[in-house]
N, C-alpha and C positions, 0 to 999 in steps of 0.2 A: 653580851657583847663580851668577844674574849680577845687578847691582844698576847700573840706572842712574840718574844725578845730573843732571839735567838744568835749565840756566837758562830762562826762559820770555822772560825779556829779551831783545830784538833787539841782537846782539853781545854778551849778557852782562853779566853785573856784576860775574861776579868769585868769585861765592860757591862755585860748583859744586868750585873748587880748595880754595877754605878747609873747604867739609864735607868733602872729601873726607881731607884730614888730620884729622879726626876718627872716619875709621872703625876703624882700627886701632890704634885708644889705649883702655886699659881705662876704664872708663866712659864711654866715646865715645857718638857720636850713635846707634848701634842700640840699645846698652841703655837709653839715655834716651828713646827712642820705645818699645819694650816698657816702661819703665815707665807714662810716660804714658799706652799703652793698657789696661796692667791696673788702672791708678791713676784715671783720669781724674775729677776731681772736677767734672765735668757729667754723666756719664752713667752711670758705674760701677755705683750704687747699683740701677739697673734690670739684674736680672740675667735678664729676659726679653728686653730688645733687644739686639740683636748688631751694628745699623748705624751705631755710633758717633755722634760729634757734630762740628760744627765745630772743638772745642778740640781733638780728639785725632784725628781719623781724614777729615774731609769738605775736601774741595777745593772752594773758592769757583768757581773756574771750570769745574768739572768740566758735560761735554755730558749726562752720562746721569744728572744730579744726583744722586750719588752713591750710585744703588739699590742695587748689587751689591759693597757693600763689606761686610767679617764681621771684626770685632773679633777673633774668636777664630781665624779662617783666619790673620789677620795678625800673633798671636801665634803661632800653629804654625811659619810661615814664617819668622817674625823669629827665634823660638829656633833653630831648624834653622841659620840661616845665623849666627846669634851661637855656637852650638857650634860650627862650621866656620870660622870667625871666629877663637876663640880657637886653634886649631891651627896657625895660619900664623905664620912666623918674625917678621914683623914685629909682630905682637901681641905675642909674646911678648917681643920686643926692647922694644917701649914698656911693656911690665908690668916689665922688667928697671929700667928708668928711673926708673919712676915709683917704685918701690921703693926705688931707692936715694936720689933726692931725701927720700921722705917719712925714712927713715934718719937723713940729713945732719938733717933739719929737725928731727926728734927728739932728736939728740945735742945740736944747739945749742941747743934748747929748756931741754934736761935740764942742759946747762953752765949756763946761765943760771938758771935756777932753784938749781943747786948756788951761784953768785956772791952769788943773794940771801942764801942760807941765812948765808954766811957773813959778808956786810956785816951781815945781822940781829944774828948773833951775837956778833958784837966790839965 
């Protein structure tokens, strides 16, 4: 599986480098894109239509007028990519870092809550 991220701006804007950092992170760009395809507020209610809309799938500059796009096809491919992505060491490392940050944040908020309890009781 190969993903190509490219910048249509001449000389590039630097957005590709920023997006690449979001690929190997839990709840990153791929997971958010899949969420958007599944739950697009503009077209997810129409179960008979699979072509997507400008809010979730269409590209304004598409010379084929977005004729051959498929939300269900995009979901199948995206879910397969996400499954493989979650098996990479980069993703697992990012997940560990995120977990340790969340644990530190939780312990800090518990300490603050404990401090508030002590102050209130005295």
